[in-house]
ROKEBA-308909 format. One record per residue: residue number from 1; x, y, z of N, C-alpha, C in turn; chain. Coordinates in steps of 0.2 Angstrom, whole numbers, m for minus. Example, Ala and Ser with C-alpha at 12.3 -4.5 7.8 and 13.67 -1.06 7.14 Angstrom:
<domis>
(1 (66 m28 39) (62 m22 39) (66 m16 39) 'A')
(2 (64 m11 35) (68 m5 36) (64 0 39) 'A')
</domis>
This chain:
<domis>
(1 (m303 893 205) (m309 899 209) (m311 903 203) 'A')
(2 (m316 903 204) (m322 906 200) (m323 914 204) 'A')
(3 (m318 917 202) (m320 926 206) (m317 931 200) 'A')
(4 (m318 935 203) (m317 943 198) (m317 948 202) 'A')
(5 (m314 954 201) (m314 959 202) (m318 962 208) 'A')
(6 (m325 961 205) (m331 964 207) (m336 958 211) 'A')
(7 (m338 953 207) (m342 948 210) (m341 941 206) 'A')
(8 (m344 935 210) (m344 929 206) (m351 929 202) 'A')
(9 (m350 924 197) (m357 923 194) (m363 923 198) 'A')
(10 (m363 919 203) (m369 918 207) (m371 924 211) 'A')
(11 (m366 929 213) (m366 934 217) (m371 940 211) 'A')
(12 (m368 939 205) (m372 943 200) (m379 942 198) 'A')
(13 (m381 934 199) (m388 932 198) (m391 935 205) 'A')
(14 (m388 934 210) (m391 935 216) (m393 944 217) 'A')
(15 (m389 949 216) (m390 954 213) (m395 957 209) 'A')
(16 (m394 952 203) (m400 952 199) (m407 952 202) 'A')
(17 (m407 947 206) (m414 944 209) (m417 949 213) 'A')
(18 (m412 952 217) (m414 958 222) (m416 963 219) 'A')
(19 (m413 966 212) (m416 970 209) (m423 970 207) 'A')
(20 (m425 963 204) (m430 963 201) (m436 963 206) 'A')
(21 (m432 960 213) (m437 961 218) (m439 968 220) 'A')
(22 (m435 971 220) (m436 977 224) (m437 983 218) 'A')
(23 (m438 981 212) (m437 989 207) (m444 985 203) 'A')
(24 (m445 979 202) (m452 977 199) (m457 974 203) 'A')
(25 (m456 969 207) (m461 965 210) (m463 970 216) 'A')
(26 (m460 972 220) (m463 976 225) (m467 983 223) 'A')
(27 (m464 987 218) (m469 992 216) (m476 989 213) 'A')
(28 (m476 984 210) (m482 982 207) (m487 978 211) 'A')
(29 (m484 975 217) (m489 972 221) (m490 975 229) 'A')
(30 (m488 982 229) (m490 986 235) (m491 992 232) 'A')
(31 (m495 994 238) (m498 1001 236) (m494 1006 239) 'A')
(32 (m495 1011 237) (m489 1017 240) (m488 1017 246) 'A')
(33 (m494 1016 253) (m493 1016 258) (m486 1010 261) 'A')
(34 (m489 1004 258) (m483 999 261) (m477 999 256) 'A')
(35 (m476 1003 251) (m470 1004 248) (m466 1009 251) 'A')
(36 (m470 1014 254) (m465 1017 259) (m463 1015 264) 'A')
(37 (m466 1011 267) (m465 1004 273) (m457 1003 271) 'A')
(38 (m458 999 265) (m451 995 263) (m446 1000 262) 'A')
(39 (m447 1006 258) (m443 1012 259) (m439 1013 266) 'A')
(40 (m444 1013 271) (m441 1013 277) (m437 1009 279) 'A')
(41 (m440 1001 278) (m436 997 281) (m428 997 277) 'A')
(42 (m428 999 269) (m423 998 267) (m416 1003 269) 'A')
(43 (m419 1008 273) (m415 1012 276) (m410 1010 281) 'A')
(44 (m412 1006 285) (m408 1002 289) (m404 996 287) 'A')
(45 (m407 996 280) (m402 989 275) (m395 993 275) 'A')
(46 (m395 1000 273) (m387 1003 272) (m384 1002 279) 'A')
(47 (m386 1001 285) (m385 1001 291) (m380 994 291) 'A')
(48 (m386 989 291) (m384 981 289) (m379 980 284) 'A')
(49 (m378 984 278) (m372 983 275) (m366 985 278) 'A')
(50 (m366 990 280) (m359 992 284) (m358 989 289) 'A')
(51 (m363 985 292) (m360 979 298) (m359 974 294) 'A')
(52 (m359 972 289) (m358 965 286) (m350 967 284) 'A')
(53 (m347 974 283) (m340 975 282) (m338 975 288) 'A')
(54 (m340 978 293) (m337 981 300) (m337 974 303) 'A')
(55 (m341 972 305) (m343 965 308) (m342 958 306) 'A')
(56 (m344 958 301) (m343 951 297) (m337 950 294) 'A')
(57 (m335 955 290) (m328 953 287) (m322 957 292) 'A')
(58 (m322 962 296) (m318 964 299) (m317 963 307) 'A')
(59 (m324 958 310) (m322 956 316) (m324 963 321) 'A')
(60 (m328 968 318) (m328 972 325) (m335 973 325) 'A')
(61 (m337 972 330) (m345 972 333) (m346 979 337) 'A')
(62 (m350 983 333) (m352 990 334) (m360 990 337) 'A')
(63 (m360 992 343) (m367 992 345) (m370 999 345) 'A')
(64 (m367 1002 342) (m368 1011 341) (m369 1014 335) 'A')
(65 (m370 1009 330) (m373 1013 323) (m378 1018 323) 'A')
(66 (m383 1017 326) (m388 1021 328) (m385 1029 328) 'A')
(67 (m379 1030 330) (m375 1036 331) (m375 1038 324) 'A')
(68 (m374 1035 320) (m371 1038 314) (m377 1039 308) 'A')
(69 (m382 1033 310) (m388 1034 307) (m392 1040 308) 'A')
(70 (m390 1042 315) (m394 1048 317) (m391 1055 315) 'A')
(71 (m382 1053 316) (m380 1060 312) (m382 1061 305) 'A')
(72 (m382 1055 302) (m385 1057 294) (m392 1060 293) 'A')
(73 (m396 1056 297) (m402 1058 297) (m403 1066 300) 'A')
(74 (m399 1069 304) (m401 1074 307) (m397 1080 303) 'A')
(75 (m392 1078 299) (m389 1084 294) (m395 1085 289) 'A')
(76 (m399 1079 287) (m402 1079 281) (m409 1084 283) 'A')
(77 (m411 1081 290) (m415 1085 293) (m415 1093 294) 'A')
(78 (m409 1094 296) (m408 1102 297) (m409 1105 290) 'A')
(79 (m407 1103 284) (m409 1107 279) (m417 1106 277) 'A')
(80 (m419 1100 278) (m427 1100 276) (m432 1105 281) 'A')
(81 (m428 1107 287) (m432 1110 294) (m430 1118 290) 'A')
(82 (m425 1118 289) (m424 1127 287) (m428 1129 281) 'A')
(83 (m429 1123 277) (m433 1126 270) (m440 1127 272) 'A')
(84 (m441 1122 277) (m450 1121 281) (m450 1129 285) 'A')
(85 (m444 1132 286) (m445 1137 291) (m444 1143 288) 'A')
(86 (m446 1144 282) (m446 1152 278) (m449 1158 283) 'A')
(87 (m449 1162 281) (m451 1168 283) (m459 1168 283) 'A')
(88 (m461 1165 278) (m468 1166 275) (m471 1161 280) 'A')
(89 (m468 1154 280) (m471 1149 284) (m472 1151 291) 'A')
(90 (m467 1154 294) (m466 1155 302) (m468 1162 304) 'A')
(91 (m471 1165 300) (m474 1173 301) (m477 1173 308) 'A')
(92 (m481 1167 311) (m485 1168 315) (m480 1167 322) 'A')
(93 (m474 1166 321) (m469 1165 327) (m467 1172 330) 'A')
(94 (m465 1172 335) (m461 1178 337) (m455 1180 335) 'A')
(95 (m451 1176 332) (m447 1177 329) (m447 1172 321) 'A')
(96 (m448 1175 316) (m449 1170 310) (m444 1170 307) 'A')
(97 (m443 1162 302) (m437 1163 299) (m433 1158 303) 'A')
(98 (m435 1155 309) (m431 1150 311) (m435 1143 313) 'A')
(99 (m433 1138 315) (m437 1132 317) (m441 1134 322) 'A')
(100 (m448 1129 323) (m452 1131 327) (m450 1131 334) 'A')
(101 (m446 1125 336) (m444 1123 343) (m439 1127 344) 'A')
(102 (m435 1131 342) (m431 1137 343) (m435 1143 345) 'A')
(103 (m441 1144 342) (m444 1149 345) (m448 1147 350) 'A')
(104 (m449 1141 351) (m453 1140 357) (m448 1138 363) 'A')
(105 (m441 1139 363) (m437 1140 368) (m433 1146 368) 'A')
(106 (m437 1151 365) (m434 1159 365) (m427 1160 363) 'A')
(107 (m426 1156 357) (m420 1158 353) (m421 1162 348) 'A')
(108 (m419 1167 348) (m421 1173 343) (m416 1174 337) 'A')
(109 (m411 1170 336) (m408 1171 330) (m405 1162 327) 'A')
(110 (m405 1162 323) (m402 1155 320) (m396 1153 322) 'A')
(111 (m394 1149 325) (m387 1148 328) (m382 1146 321) 'A')
(112 (m375 1148 324) (m371 1149 318) (m369 1141 314) 'A')
(113 (m370 1135 319) (m368 1130 314) (m375 1127 311) 'A')
(114 (m380 1131 311) (m387 1129 307) (m385 1133 301) 'A')
(115 (m383 1139 300) (m382 1143 293) (m379 1138 288) 'A')
(116 (m375 1136 288) (m371 1131 281) (m378 1128 279) 'A')
(117 (m382 1124 282) (m386 1119 281) (m392 1122 275) 'A')
(118 (m392 1129 275) (m395 1132 269) (m394 1130 263) 'A')
(119 (m389 1127 262) (m386 1124 256) (m387 1116 255) 'A')
(120 (m389 1112 250) (m391 1108 249) (m384 1102 249) 'A')
(121 (m379 1106 244) (m373 1103 243) (m369 1102 249) 'A')
(122 (m369 1107 254) (m366 1107 260) (m369 1102 264) 'A')
(123 (m376 1100 264) (m379 1096 268) (m377 1089 265) 'A')
(124 (m376 1087 259) (m374 1081 257) (m368 1079 260) 'A')
(125 (m363 1084 259) (m355 1083 260) (m356 1082 268) 'A')
(126 (m361 1086 272) (m360 1083 280) (m363 1078 279) 'A')
(127 (m368 1075 277) (m371 1068 278) (m365 1063 277) 'A')
(128 (m361 1062 273) (m355 1059 271) (m348 1061 277) 'A')
(129 (m347 1067 278) (m341 1069 282) (m341 1069 288) 'A')
(130 (m348 1072 291) (m348 1072 299) (m348 1067 302) 'A')
(131 (m352 1061 300) (m352 1053 303) (m344 1050 301) 'A')
(132 (m342 1052 295) (m336 1049 294) (m330 1051 297) 'A')
(133 (m329 1057 299) (m325 1060 304) (m326 1058 310) 'A')
(134 (m333 1058 313) (m333 1055 319) (m330 1049 321) 'A')
(135 (m333 1045 316) (m330 1038 316) (m323 1037 316) 'A')
(136 (m319 1041 312) (m312 1042 311) (m308 1043 319) 'A')
(137 (m312 1049 322) (m310 1050 329) (m309 1045 334) 'A')
(138 (m316 1041 333) (m317 1036 338) (m313 1029 336) 'A')
(139 (m313 1028 330) (m308 1022 329) (m301 1022 330) 'A')
(140 (m297 1029 329) (m293 1032 329) (m290 1031 338) 'A')
(141 (m294 1034 341) (m293 1033 347) (m294 1026 350) 'A')
(142 (m298 1021 348) (m299 1016 351) (m294 1010 348) 'A')
(143 (m294 1010 341) (m290 1004 337) (m282 1006 339) 'A')
(144 (m281 1013 338) (m273 1014 341) (m271 1011 347) 'A')
(145 (m274 1010 351) (m273 1009 358) (m275 1000 359) 'A')
(146 (m277 996 353) (m279 989 353) (m284 987 357) 'A')
(147 (m289 993 357) (m296 993 361) (m300 989 357) 'A')
(148 (m303 982 357) (m306 978 353) (m312 975 356) 'A')
(149 (m314 971 352) (m319 965 356) (m325 968 360) 'A')
(150 (m327 965 365) (m331 967 369) (m331 975 372) 'A')
(151 (m325 976 373) (m324 982 376) (m326 989 372) 'A')
(152 (m325 987 365) (m325 991 358) (m334 991 359) 'A')
(153 (m337 986 359) (m344 985 358) (m346 990 364) 'A')
(154 (m345 990 370) (m348 994 376) (m346 1001 374) 'A')
(155 (m340 1003 373) (m340 1009 370) (m344 1013 367) 'A')
(156 (m346 1008 361) (m350 1012 357) (m356 1012 358) 'A')
(157 (m358 1007 362) (m365 1008 366) (m364 1015 369) 'A')
(158 (m359 1016 375) (m360 1021 378) (m361 1028 374) 'A')
(159 (m357 1028 368) (m357 1034 363) (m364 1035 362) 'A')
(160 (m368 1030 360) (m375 1031 359) (m379 1033 363) 'A')
(161 (m379 1031 369) (m382 1034 375) (m380 1041 376) 'A')
(162 (m375 1042 376) (m372 1049 376) (m375 1055 372) 'A')
(163 (m375 1052 364) (m377 1057 359) (m385 1058 361) 'A')
(164 (m389 1052 363) (m396 1053 363) (m397 1058 371) 'A')
(165 (m393 1057 376) (m395 1063 381) (m393 1070 378) 'A')
(166 (m388 1071 375) (m385 1077 372) (m391 1080 367) 'A')
(167 (m394 1075 362) (m400 1078 358) (m404 1080 363) 'A')
(168 (m407 1075 368) (m412 1077 371) (m412 1084 375) 'A')
(169 (m406 1084 378) (m404 1090 381) (m404 1096 379) 'A')
(170 (m402 1097 373) (m401 1102 369) (m408 1103 365) 'A')
(171 (m413 1104 368) (m419 1105 365) (m421 1111 359) 'A')
(172 (m417 1115 361) (m418 1123 359) (m414 1121 351) 'A')
(173 (m409 1119 351) (m405 1117 344) (m407 1111 342) 'A')
(174 (m411 1105 343) (m410 1098 340) (m417 1097 341) 'A')
(175 (m423 1100 345) (m429 1099 345) (m431 1094 350) 'A')
(176 (m425 1092 353) (m427 1087 360) (m429 1082 359) 'A')
(177 (m433 1078 363) (m437 1071 364) (m441 1070 356) 'A')
(178 (m443 1075 354) (m449 1076 349) (m445 1076 341) 'A')
(179 (m437 1078 342) (m434 1078 335) (m437 1084 332) 'A')
(180 (m435 1083 325) (m436 1088 320) (m442 1085 314) 'A')
(181 (m448 1088 316) (m454 1086 312) (m456 1092 308) 'A')
(182 (m462 1089 303) (m464 1094 299) (m461 1096 293) 'A')
(183 (m457 1091 290) (m452 1091 286) (m456 1091 279) 'A')
(184 (m455 1095 274) (m461 1097 270) (m459 1095 261) 'A')
(185 (m453 1099 260) (m450 1101 254) (m442 1099 253) 'A')
(186 (m440 1098 247) (m433 1096 246) (m432 1102 239) 'A')
(187 (m429 1108 241) (m426 1113 235) (m434 1114 232) 'A')
(188 (m440 1114 235) (m446 1117 233) (m449 1112 231) 'A')
(189 (m447 1106 232) (m451 1099 228) (m455 1096 235) 'A')
(190 (m460 1095 235) (m466 1093 241) (m463 1086 240) 'A')
(191 (m461 1084 245) (m459 1075 248) (m465 1072 252) 'A')
(192 (m470 1075 251) (m477 1071 256) (m481 1069 251) 'A')
(193 (m482 1070 244) (m487 1067 241) (m484 1061 240) 'A')
(194 (m490 1056 235) (m489 1048 234) (m484 1048 230) 'A')
(195 (m484 1053 224) (m480 1051 219) (m471 1053 221) 'A')
(196 (m471 1058 225) (m466 1060 229) (m461 1052 232) 'A')
(197 (m466 1051 236) (m464 1044 239) (m462 1038 236) 'A')
(198 (m465 1037 229) (m463 1033 224) (m457 1034 220) 'A')
(199 (m455 1042 220) (m449 1043 217) (m443 1042 222) 'A')
(200 (m444 1044 227) (m440 1042 233) (m438 1036 234) 'A')
(201 (m442 1031 233) (m441 1025 234) (m436 1022 230) 'A')
(202 (m436 1025 221) (m432 1022 218) (m427 1025 217) 'A')
(203 (m427 1031 220) (m420 1033 220) (m416 1030 228) 'A')
(204 (m419 1028 232) (m416 1024 239) (m413 1018 236) 'A')
(205 (m417 1014 231) (m416 1008 229) (m409 1009 225) 'A')
(206 (m408 1014 221) (m403 1016 218) (m396 1016 221) 'A')
(207 (m397 1020 228) (m392 1022 232) (m390 1015 236) 'A')
(208 (m396 1011 237) (m394 1005 240) (m388 1000 236) 'A')
(209 (m391 1000 229) (m387 997 225) (m379 999 224) 'A')
(210 (m379 1005 224) (m373 1009 223) (m368 1006 229) 'A')
(211 (m371 1007 236) (m368 1003 243) (m366 996 242) 'A')
(212 (m371 992 238) (m369 985 238) (m363 984 232) 'A')
(213 (m362 988 228) (m357 987 222) (m351 990 226) 'A')
(214 (m351 995 231) (m346 996 234) (m342 991 240) 'A')
(215 (m347 988 242) (m346 983 247) (m342 976 244) 'A')
(216 (m345 975 238) (m344 970 233) (m336 971 231) 'A')
(217 (m336 978 229) (m328 980 227) (m323 979 233) 'A')
(218 (m325 981 239) (m321 980 244) (m321 972 246) 'A')
(219 (m324 969 247) (m325 962 248) (m319 960 243) 'A')
(220 (m320 960 237) (m316 956 233) (m309 958 231) 'A')
(221 (m308 963 234) (m301 966 233) (m296 964 238) 'A')
(222 (m290 966 238) (m285 963 242) (m286 966 250) 'A')
(223 (m290 974 250) (m291 976 256) (m296 970 260) 'A')
(224 (m302 968 256) (m306 963 259) (m303 957 261) 'A')
(225 (m300 954 258) (m294 949 260) (m290 949 267) 'A')
(226 (m288 955 265) (m284 957 273) (m289 958 280) 'A')
(227 (m295 961 279) (m301 963 282) (m303 954 285) 'A')
(228 (m303 951 282) (m304 943 283) (m298 939 289) 'A')
(229 (m294 940 285) (m288 938 288) (m285 942 294) 'A')
(230 (m288 948 295) (m286 952 303) (m292 947 306) 'A')
(231 (m298 947 304) (m302 944 310) (m302 939 312) 'A')
(232 (m298 935 306) (m296 927 311) (m291 927 314) 'A')
(233 (m284 930 311) (m279 930 314) (m275 937 314) 'A')
(234 (m278 942 319) (m276 948 319) (m267 948 320) 'A')
(235 (m264 944 325) (m258 944 327) (m254 943 319) 'A')
(236 (m256 937 315) (m251 937 311) (m253 941 305) 'A')
(237 (m257 947 304) (m259 952 300) (m255 958 303) 'A')
(238 (m253 959 310) (m249 963 311) (m242 960 311) 'A')
(239 (m240 956 311) (m233 953 312) (m231 951 304) 'A')
(240 (m235 953 299) (m234 953 292) (m232 961 289) 'A')
(241 (m233 965 295) (m231 971 291) (m238 977 290) 'A')
(242 (m243 974 291) (m249 978 290) (m251 981 297) 'A')
(243 (m253 989 296) (m256 991 301) (m264 989 302) 'A')
(244 (m265 984 307) (m271 982 309) (m276 988 312) 'A')
(245 (m273 992 314) (m277 998 317) (m279 1003 311) 'A')
(246 (m277 1003 306) (m278 1007 300) (m283 1005 297) 'A')
(247 (m284 997 295) (m288 992 292) (m295 993 296) 'A')
(248 (m294 992 303) (m301 993 307) (m303 1000 306) 'A')
(249 (m300 1006 306) (m303 1012 305) (m306 1013 299) 'A')
(250 (m304 1010 294) (m306 1010 287) (m314 1007 287) 'A')
(251 (m313 1001 289) (m319 997 289) (m325 1000 294) 'A')
(252 (m323 1003 300) (m328 1006 304) (m331 1013 301) 'A')
(253 (m328 1016 296) (m328 1023 294) (m333 1021 288) 'A')
(254 (m331 1016 283) (m336 1015 279) (m343 1012 281) 'A')
(255 (m343 1008 287) (m350 1006 290) (m353 1013 293) 'A')
(256 (m350 1018 296) (m353 1023 298) (m357 1029 291) 'A')
(257 (m353 1028 287) (m355 1032 280) (m361 1029 277) 'A')
(258 (m360 1023 276) (m367 1019 275) (m372 1020 280) 'A')
(259 (m371 1020 285) (m378 1021 291) (m379 1027 290) 'A')
(260 (m374 1032 289) (m378 1040 288) (m382 1041 282) 'A')
(261 (m380 1038 275) (m383 1039 271) (m393 1036 270) 'A')
(262 (m390 1029 276) (m399 1027 276) (m402 1031 281) 'A')
(263 (m398 1035 286) (m401 1040 291) (m404 1045 286) 'A')
(264 (m400 1048 281) (m403 1054 278) (m409 1052 273) 'A')
(265 (m407 1046 270) (m415 1044 268) (m420 1043 272) 'A')
(266 (m420 1040 279) (m425 1040 281) (m428 1048 283) 'A')
(267 (m424 1053 285) (m427 1059 285) (m432 1059 279) 'A')
(268 (m430 1059 273) (m432 1061 268) (m440 1057 266) 'A')
(269 (m439 1050 267) (m445 1045 268) (m450 1047 272) 'A')
(270 (m448 1048 278) (m453 1047 285) (m454 1054 286) 'A')
(271 (m450 1059 284) (m452 1066 287) (m450 1069 292) 'A')
(272 (m448 1064 296) (m444 1069 302) (m439 1064 306) 'A')
(273 (m436 1066 311) (m429 1063 314) (m429 1066 320) 'A')
(274 (m430 1060 325) (m429 1060 332) (m423 1056 335) 'A')
(275 (m423 1057 343) (m416 1054 346) (m419 1046 347) 'A')
(276 (m424 1045 345) (m427 1036 347) (m423 1032 340) 'A')
(277 (m421 1035 337) (m417 1032 332) (m409 1032 331) 'A')
(278 (m406 1036 337) (m400 1035 338) (m397 1031 345) 'A')
(279 (m401 1029 349) (m398 1026 356) (m397 1019 355) 'A')
(280 (m396 1015 361) (m394 1009 362) (m399 1004 358) 'A')
(281 (m405 1004 359) (m411 1001 357) (m410 1000 350) 'A')
(282 (m411 1005 346) (m411 1004 339) (m405 1001 336) 'A')
(283 (m399 1003 340) (m391 1001 338) (m392 994 338) 'A')
(284 (m394 990 343) (m395 983 345) (m400 979 338) 'A')
(285 (m404 982 338) (m409 980 332) (m406 980 325) 'A')
(286 (m400 985 324) (m398 985 318) (m393 978 318) 'A')
(287 (m389 978 323) (m386 972 323) (m390 964 322) 'A')
(288 (m397 965 326) (m401 959 322) (m402 957 316) 'A')
(289 (m403 963 312) (m405 964 306) (m399 961 301) 'A')
(290 (m394 962 303) (m387 958 301) (m387 952 303) 'A')
(291 (m388 951 309) (m386 944 312) (m391 939 308) 'A')
(292 (m398 940 306) (m404 937 303) (m403 936 296) 'A')
(293 (m400 941 294) (m398 940 286) (m391 937 284) 'A')
(294 (m388 937 288) (m381 934 288) (m374 939 287) 'A')
(295 (m371 937 293) (m366 944 294) (m361 942 289) 'A')
(296 (m360 938 285) (m354 937 280) (m358 937 275) 'A')
(297 (m364 940 273) (m367 940 266) (m368 947 265) 'A')
(298 (m368 950 259) (m370 955 258) (m378 956 256) 'A')
(299 (m380 952 252) (m387 952 250) (m390 949 256) 'A')
(300 (m389 946 260) (m391 943 266) (m393 948 271) 'A')
(301 (m390 952 270) (m389 958 275) (m397 962 273) 'A')
(302 (m398 963 267) (m403 966 265) (m411 963 265) 'A')
(303 (m410 957 264) (m416 953 265) (m418 950 273) 'A')
(304 (m412 951 276) (m414 950 284) (m418 956 287) 'A')
(305 (m414 964 284) (m417 969 287) (m425 969 286) 'A')
(306 (m427 966 278) (m433 968 276) (m438 963 281) 'A')
(307 (m436 956 280) (m440 951 284) (m440 954 292) 'A')
(308 (m435 956 295) (m436 959 302) (m440 963 303) 'A')
(309 (m440 970 298) (m444 974 300) (m453 973 298) 'A')
(310 (m453 969 292) (m459 966 290) (m462 963 297) 'A')
(311 (m459 958 299) (m461 954 305) (m463 959 311) 'A')
(312 (m459 964 311) (m460 969 316) (m467 974 316) 'A')
(313 (m468 975 309) (m473 979 307) (m480 976 310) 'A')
(314 (m480 969 307) (m484 964 307) (m487 962 314) 'A')
(315 (m482 961 318) (m483 958 324) (m484 965 329) 'A')
(316 (m482 969 328) (m484 975 332) (m490 978 332) 'A')
(317 (m493 977 326) (m499 979 325) (m504 976 329) 'A')
(318 (m503 968 329) (m507 963 332) (m505 962 341) 'A')
(319 (m499 962 342) (m496 961 347) (m493 966 351) 'A')
(320 (m492 973 351) (m488 978 351) (m484 975 357) 'A')
(321 (m487 973 363) (m484 972 370) (m478 967 370) 'A')
(322 (m480 961 364) (m475 954 364) (m471 957 359) 'A')
(323 (m468 962 355) (m465 961 349) (m457 962 352) 'A')
(324 (m455 965 357) (m449 965 359) (m446 958 362) 'A')
(325 (m450 954 364) (m450 949 366) (m449 944 360) 'A')
(326 (m453 944 354) (m452 940 349) (m444 943 346) 'A')
(327 (m442 950 346) (m437 950 342) (m430 948 345) 'A')
(328 (m431 948 353) (m425 945 357) (m426 937 356) 'A')
(329 (m432 935 355) (m431 927 353) (m428 926 346) 'A')
(330 (m430 929 343) (m428 929 334) (m421 929 335) 'A')
(331 (m417 933 338) (m410 934 339) (m408 928 341) 'A')
(332 (m410 926 347) (m407 921 351) (m407 914 347) 'A')
(333 (m413 912 343) (m414 908 337) (m409 908 333) 'A')
(334 (m409 914 330) (m403 914 325) (m396 912 327) 'A')
(335 (m395 914 333) (m388 913 336) (m386 906 336) 'A')
(336 (m391 903 341) (m391 896 342) (m393 890 336) 'A')
(337 (m397 892 332) (m399 887 327) (m396 889 320) 'A')
(338 (m395 896 319) (m393 897 311) (m388 902 312) 'A')
(339 (m381 901 315) (m378 906 315) (m375 910 308) 'A')
(340 (m377 908 302) (m375 913 298) (m381 915 294) 'A')
(341 (m387 915 298) (m393 918 295) (m396 915 289) 'A')
(342 (m400 920 286) (m404 917 280) (m399 915 274) 'A')
(343 (m392 918 274) (m387 916 269) (m384 910 271) 'A')
(344 (m385 907 277) (m383 901 279) (m387 896 278) 'A')
(345 (m394 898 280) (m398 893 277) (m401 891 270) 'A')
(346 (m399 897 267) (m399 897 258) (m392 891 257) 'A')
(347 (m387 893 259) (m381 888 257) (m381 881 260) 'A')
(348 (m385 881 266) (m383 873 268) (m389 870 264) 'A')
(349 (m395 871 265) (m401 868 263) (m404 870 255) 'A')
(350 (m405 876 254) (m407 877 248) (m404 877 241) 'A')
(351 (m397 879 243) (m394 880 237) (m390 874 234) 'A')
(352 (m389 870 237) (m387 862 234) (m394 859 231) 'A')
(353 (m398 860 235) (m404 856 230) (m405 859 223) 'A')
(354 (m405 866 224) (m406 868 218) (m402 868 212) 'A')
(355 (m395 867 214) (m389 865 210) (m390 859 207) 'A')
(356 (m392 854 212) (m393 847 210) (m399 847 204) 'A')
(357 (m405 851 206) (m410 850 200) (m408 854 193) 'A')
(358 (m403 858 194) (m401 862 186) (m395 858 184) 'A')
(359 (m392 852 188) (m387 849 186) (m380 852 186) 'A')
(360 (m379 856 190) (m375 860 191) (m370 856 198) 'A')
(361 (m364 857 198) (m359 855 203) (m361 858 210) 'A')
(362 (m362 854 216) (m364 856 222) (m362 862 224) 'A')
(363 (m364 868 226) (m361 874 229) (m359 873 236) 'A')
(364 (m354 877 238) (m352 878 245) (m356 881 248) 'A')
(365 (m356 880 255) (m360 885 260) (m360 893 259) 'A')
(366 (m365 898 261) (m366 904 258) (m369 904 251) 'A')
(367 (m370 912 250) (m374 914 244) (m368 914 239) 'A')
(368 (m361 913 240) (m358 912 233) (m353 905 233) 'A')
(369 (m349 905 227) (m348 899 228) (m340 900 229) 'A')
(370 (m337 903 234) (m331 905 236) (m333 907 244) 'A')
(371 (m330 902 248) (m332 903 255) (m326 908 256) 'A')
(372 (m320 907 254) (m316 913 257) (m319 919 256) 'A')
(373 (m320 920 251) (m323 928 249) (m329 930 253) 'A')
(374 (m334 925 256) (m339 925 260) (m335 925 266) 'A')
(375 (m330 924 268) (m328 927 274) (m326 921 279) 'A')
(376 (m327 914 276) (m325 909 280) (m317 908 278) 'A')
(377 (m314 905 284) (m308 905 284) (m306 898 280) 'A')
(378 (m300 900 276) (m299 894 270) (m297 889 274) 'A')
(379 (m296 882 271) (m296 876 274) (m290 873 270) 'A')
</domis>
């Protein structure tokens, strides 16, 4: 078995190809507007990466990842909104120094839970800890009682719906249906000009590869092997003395933290955050990104996210009323014809031919030459 603690040879090549694609090819071929669109797409790739660990390896289908994407996004948006709501910038308000939507709702003082978000250090910690702790609470409540499968997926959908209603209903504290808009600066640095968008793009790509490396490490560690075994034979893992609930909680928390990082980068890149990215529909779309790329492939999740969002942008510009039908059809087609997504197409049809051409041995299905590491049960 050609495996290592971090990645196989073919995986390292795949990571290098993705790095060249994101760091060299796209910046050279796209203008700033399109490059910023790709940056927006990549914020969803963080969610897809988490779902590969949670759903692909752990067998835990979460239909509420928009919750954690939104929590991370709102934490970052709160910091940016406070910076944009200085006394000088809000002197025309009846209460200067607070966000505009609070002034519109007759709130005369900054709420106590907003005050710590004046600190960037606290904000970064909150982006990680708030979604992580929330996922820990949900996971402990569900997995300790052996709630899983379809029931867990439905519960995560319910949580997404509840949080959306809560955000919309508390308009004076969250901005309501409009969300938090007019986010301008990060510690005095204007994030709106083109050069700032380019810097944020490369910073986001760096964070994405950091998450890819973490996912690779988890997958090739003993923990990753236990997650795969737990997905395929949960009772055997339990009878072997492992706490299945704790492993599920860990996978769910990792997925939540990855999604929150994506949400924080979304707020920075797009300049606003709203409840439309928190609910059931965006959460299901995030699952589709993972399914299209391949729920057993870390790199496939990134490519799938880019592909689906590029198709969404292209088709919605020409046929806005038909896009949702196209998205549903795409998901059905992937499930029926290509259950392993783009990674499966690569492994089944492309990689064997490439290997034959370069004179190497025929590769096994998947983007790696180790089917057990990719999540397939050992034979």
